[in-house]
C-alpha positions as CSV (number, residue, x, y, z in Angstrom):
1,X,1.4,151.5,206.7
2,X,-2.3,151.1,207.1
3,X,-3.6,150.0,210.5
4,X,-7.1,148.6,211.2
5,X,-9.0,149.2,214.4
6,X,-12.3,148.0,215.7
7,X,-14.9,150.8,216.2
8,X,-17.8,150.3,218.4
9,X,-20.8,152.6,217.8
10,X,-24.0,152.5,219.8
11,X,-27.1,154.6,219.6
12,X,-27.9,156.2,223.0
13,X,-31.0,158.3,222.9
14,X,-30.5,160.9,220.1
15,X,-26.7,160.4,220.0
16,X,-24.3,157.9,218.5
17,X,-21.5,157.1,220.9
18,X,-18.3,155.8,219.3
19,X,-15.2,154.2,220.8
20,X,-12.1,152.3,219.5
21,X,-11.7,149.0,221.1
22,X,-7.9,148.7,220.9
23,X,-7.0,152.2,222.2
24,X,-8.4,153.4,225.5
25,X,-9.4,157.1,225.5
26,X,-10.5,157.2,221.9
27,X,-14.2,158.0,222.2
28,X,-16.6,160.6,220.8
29,X,-20.2,161.1,219.8
30,X,-22.3,162.5,217.0
31,X,-25.9,163.2,216.2
32,X,-25.7,161.0,213.1
33,X,-23.9,157.8,212.4
34,X,-21.8,159.6,209.7
35,X,-20.9,162.4,212.2
36,X,-19.9,159.9,214.9
37,X,-17.6,158.1,212.4
38,X,-16.0,161.3,211.3
39,X,-15.5,162.4,214.9
40,X,-14.0,159.0,215.8
41,X,-11.5,159.1,212.9
42,X,-10.4,162.6,214.1
43,X,-10.2,161.4,217.8
44,X,-8.1,158.4,216.8
45,X,-5.8,160.5,214.8
46,X,-5.3,163.0,217.7
47,X,-4.7,160.3,220.3
48,X,-2.1,158.5,218.1
49,X,-0.3,161.8,217.4
50,X,-0.3,162.8,221.0
51,X,0.9,159.3,222.2
52,X,3.7,159.4,219.6
53,X,4.8,162.9,220.8
54,X,4.8,161.8,224.4
55,X,6.9,158.7,223.8
56,X,9.4,160.7,221.7
57,X,9.6,163.3,224.5
58,X,10.1,160.7,227.1
59,X,12.9,159.1,225.0
60,X,14.4,162.4,224.2
61,X,14.1,162.1,220.4
62,X,12.4,164.2,217.8
63,X,9.0,163.0,216.5
64,X,9.0,161.6,213.0
């Protein structure tokens, strides 16, 4: 299943600051636009995995 999210990337000084609109806590930065995008994908992946594990733990089930 492919999901689509809205990324917001702004240049602030020498850095690009990136966030995902739909999921609080998914944010990162990079010196280049490409680096910020790569970092954002990784941050999103980690937050989704962590959220899934926390929900499974709270429900007392094994993560998929």
